[in-house]
Structures are given as structure tokens and as C-alpha cells.
N, C-alpha and C positions, 0 to 999 in steps of 0.2 A: 560641332563636335559635342558640345555639352548637351544639346537636345537629343542626339543619338545615344549618348550614354544613359540618359534618363529613361529612354523608351525601351532599351534592351532588357532591363531588369524585369519588368512585369511580364514581358513576352516569354522570357526564359522560365520564369516561375510557372506560367500557365502550361507550358510544354512539359515541364517535369512532373506536374500534377497528373497530367493525362497519361504519362508513361506508366504509372503505377496502378492503373485501373484493374478491375477484375475481382472475382469472388475468391474466397479461400477455398483451396482444393480444386480450382479450375485449371491448374497447370503447374508449371515450375514455380518454385518458391520465390517470393519477393525479397528484394534486398540482397541478392547475390547467392542465397542458399538454395540447394536443390530441393530439400524437403522430403527426400526419399522417393523410391520408385513408384509407389502407389500415388503419391500426391503429384509427382511429375506427369503421370499418365493422365490425370484429370478425370473427368466424368463422375459418375455416381460414387465410385469407390473413393476417389480423391475428396469429394465433398463430405462423404460419410466419415472419413478419417480426420478431416479438418474439424468436423463437428465433435468427434470423440476427443480430439486434442483440446478443443475449447472447453468441453465439459470437464475434462481432467483438471485443467488449470482453474476452472471455476470452483470445483470441489476443493482443490488444494488451497485456494485463497480463502474459501469459507472456513476450512479447518484451521488455517493459521489465524484467522480473525477470532475464532472461538477460543483458541489457545491463548491468544493475547488478552481477550476479555477475561478469561479465567485467571490469568496471571495478575491482571490489574485489580480484579476483585479481591484477590489474596493480599495484594499490597495495600489496598484501601483498608481492609480489615486490620492488617498489621498496624498501620498508622493510626487508626481509630483507637486501637488498644494502647498504643504509645501515648496518645493524647490523654486517655483516661488515667494512665499511670502518672503522667506529669501533673494532671489536675489534682490527683490524690496527694502527690508529693507537695504541691504548692499549698494545699489545704492543711496538711500536717505541719509544714513549716510556719504557716500563719498562726496555727494553734500554739505552737511552741513559742513563737514570738509574743503572742498575747498573754501567755502564762508567765512570762518573765517579768520580774518586778524591777523597774528602772531605778528605784530608790536604793537598792542594796549594792 
């Protein structure tokens, strides 16, 4: 029984991998979704629509990464300005302390 339980798992995994084969746009959507009439039909139009969808998400991700980079650049500049202000404040306080006479 123990041997049978150990051998079933790899066999079931191999079968499930094979069930999800195929190219995007070659037929009905994977994972339970239909994907729309054109993609369900398959053929050249389905493949072309899948390529357009991939291109859309690629451009969208590229745009989001550019926005994130711009935001991070602004944050870096802000923090560098804060560092400069703090260093100036430290320098001023040290000058004030060095100007104080401890004897009085």
C-alpha cells in the first residue's frame, strides 16, 4: 500500500502537465476561462489576438516600471536633500557648542 501511494503522485503530476499543453490563441482558454469568441475559434486570428494581448500587458508593465523608477528617483532626491539639511544642522550645532565657553 505504501509503495502504491508513493508511485501515484508522480504519475498524476505528469498527466496534469500534459493536459495543459498548446499555444496561446490555439483554442479555448486555459484554466477554465473561455477567452472570447476569437480566441476560442483558434487559428490565425486567435494567435494574433493572443499576441496583441501579450503586447498590451508587456507595454503596460513597462509603463508601470518607468513610473515606479521615476517615483523612486524623486524619493532618492528628497532623501538626499534631507541628508544635506541634517548635515548642515549638525554642523551649525557643533559650531554653537564649540563657541560656548565652559568656564562661565
